[in-house]
N, C-alpha and C positions, 0 to 999 in steps of 0.2 A: 369322615373316612378320608383316608390317605389317598393319596392319586393309585399307588398300588392296588389296593383294596380293589378302589374303581372299577378297574380293569380285571378285575375276576369273572370270568365267567362261571355261570351255574350249569353244569352238567348234568339236566334230566336224566331219571334212571325208571325203567320200566316199573320198578317198586311202587317208584312215586306217581307215575301217571295213572297206576292202577288200581293205586287207593283213591284219586279223585274220579276214577270212572272214566279215563281219558287212553286214548291209543295214540300212539305218534305213525308217523307215515312211515318212518325206518326204523332199524334197529340200528347202530353203529355197533359193529363188533370189534371193541380197540386191539384185540387180539396179546399176545402174551409181551413181545417187543413194545406194542403201544401202549402200555403199562408200566414196565418197568426197566426198560433201555432207555437212559437218560437221552441218548441222541436221539431215537425216533419218540422221544414222549413228544418231542417239537413237534412233529405231525401228524399226532393226534392231536394238541394243540392248535394247530395251520387247521387242519381237517374241520374240527371246531367253529371256529372263529366264521369261516366259509358255511358251513351251515345256517349260521345265528344270523350271519349278513342277509343270505337270500330268503329266511325266515322260511327254510324247512322243519315241522315237527319231527325230531327224534326223539331216542332215547339212548342209553347206554345200560348192561346189565350191572355194571361194576362189583362189587365183591360176589353175583351172584355166577361171573362170567370164569369158565374157566377152559385151559388149554382145549384146543380141538382136537386133539389126538397124534396131532399132521406125524413131529417130530416120532413119536412111538409106532408107527404103523412104518416111517420112511426105514426105521430100527429092525424094522422084525417082530414089533412085537404089540401082535393084531388084537391079543386079550386087551391090553391094558386100551389101546385106542378103542375097542371099542365100549369097554367099561367112560372110557373120557366121551366118547360119544355120546353115549345113552341117557349120559348125566347131562348132559347140554340139551339133548333133545326132550327130554322132561320140561328142562326148564323154557325154555323155546314153546313147546307148546301151550305150557300151562299159562304162557302169557297171548299165544296165540300169535303170535310174529310168524308176517306174511311175509315180510322185505327187508333182507341184511344187507348192509354195505361195510364193506370192509376196504382198509390199504393195504392191508398184508395177503397177497398172492395163493401163499401157502394157505391160509384158513379161506378162502374166495374157494380154492379147488376143490378142501375137505368137505365144503359145506356143499357144494354145487355138486360134486362128482361122486363121493363116497358117503355121503348124507340118508339118501334117498332110501338104498337099500336095509336103512336102518330106521326106517319111519320119520325120517327129516325131512319135508318137501318145503324149500322156499324159494323165494326170488331174488338169488344172490346176484351182487352186481359188484365188482371191483370199485374203488373209487378214481381210476382213471376213467372208464367209464361213465362213471355217474359225473366228473367232470365235465366230463366233453357235453354231457347233455345238458347241464348247465347252463356253461357255454352256446352250445347251439340255439336253447331254446331262452338269449337274453339277460337269463337270471345274473349271472357272469358277465360283465363287459367290460372287458381291457382295452379302451381307447389308447391307440400309442404304444400298447406293448409295455409299455413301464420300461423298469430298470433292466430291463434284460431286453429292449428294441436293438435289432444289429449285432447280439452277442452270438457268439458261437457254441453252440448245446450240443452236447451229444448222448445218447442215448440210448440204457444199457437194458435189455431183455432180458425181463425174468423168466424164466424157464419154463415157471407154474403157470407165466401169464401170457407169454409167446405160444411156447409150441405146447403145451398141455392146453392150452384152454383158447388158443389162433386169435387171441388179443393183440395185436400189434397199429392199429391206429389211432385208436383211442388216445392214449399216449401221445404221439405223436402229434395227433390234432390239437392238445390242448397245450404241447410246445408249440407250433403254428402258431396258435392264437395270438402267443406273445412277442407275433412279430421277430421273434429271432432266430438265426441260421440255423438249421439243423443241418451240422454233420455228422454223417453216418460213419461208423464204424467199420471192416473188413468185412468181418463177420456180422451179424445183425439179423433181424426178423429172426427168420426159420431154420438161419444157419449162426442163427447167436452161438457167442461162446458163454457156459454157466458160470457163475460168478464162483463159482467151488463151494458153493454152504449149504446146497440143497442137499435133497436125500438122506437128511441128519446128518451133513457131514459138518455142518456147524458144530456137532457137539463131540464129535473126536479127534485125534490127532490124525494129521494128512499121512498119506503109505508114503514110504520112500521115491525118491523122483529127484529129477533134474530146477523143477521149480513149480512155484506152489501156484493152482489155477487162480488165482486172484492177482498175481503179479503180474502174470502173463493178460489177461483181462485190460488189467491198469495201462500194461502198454500202449494194447491197441486200441483206448479211448485216448492218450496221449497222443499217441499220433497226430491223430485227429485236429491237436492244437485247438481245442473247445475249453472257453474258460468254465462250462459246465459242464460235468458229469450228471446225468439227469436218471435218478430208478423210479420203479413203484413198488418198491417190496422193503422191508427191512432188513432181511439177510443179502440182499445184494446192496444196499447202504454201507454194510458194516466191512462187506467185503473192499467193496470198490473204495471207500475211506481208508483204510489199513492199507489198499497197493499205492493211492498218493501218498499218504506218510511214509513207507517206503521208499519212496522215490523222494522223499523232500518235497513235493508240487503245492503241502496244505497254501501257501500265499497265494499260488498264480489259479490253482485248480478247485472250484468248489463242488464236493458229492451233494445235491439235493435230491430230497424228493417234487413229483411236479406238483404235489400239492401244497408245498412251500415255495415254487415258482409264482405259482398263483397265487399267495397269500402275500409277497414282497410285492408284487405286483397291483395290488389294491391296496398296497399299505397298511394292513393291518396288523 
């Protein structure tokens, strides 16, 4: 076996476990970005590595997973949203899923706040909260902070994580565990500025204006002089990365998901 093949991770599916009469502790909902976006696939891999390291029994739906329907709903197509949601709920309930963890705030918000009305009732956790719990319980140990010790990191609040679900502290506590210096943007937490992609804006052309929203937000991040812009959302990561490229700062400023910060600090 080559060294590259030996590093490959086997990600179990719900179908595999069901065939053996087993159930996972959590279902990891990968999401469209985590499955198809080349950049966000790295976040999926990082989270899986951490789940394996701490010994959490998990599974994914694999080819049985489809879009939660969030973009359709935000774009005003309630009929399509309900069709997509009901399809997912049938699959999840067939596997008797109880707990879902996802790295996407849009998936998280949809499962948590909109699926119950359609018969989908689950314990839903965003990966920032899950990571914080793993750190608090000592399952993830970050002695010395690793490569981010003392580095300036600013965190961009996702709308659906922050204002939508009041999750502000969990991602910041993950950053704090790295022994890094958290530097806040002028607009943060409940006053944070959208990256410009939410509400299905990601999939349409911008309206006429003086400046793209993601450029405005990137400028605020760069003002902090942070070496890393941390995010916890695939939409935000895309928009902030595009903003950093627009400002030609890719060499000096990195855009990383909080789970990638943990992965790198653990040397995984």
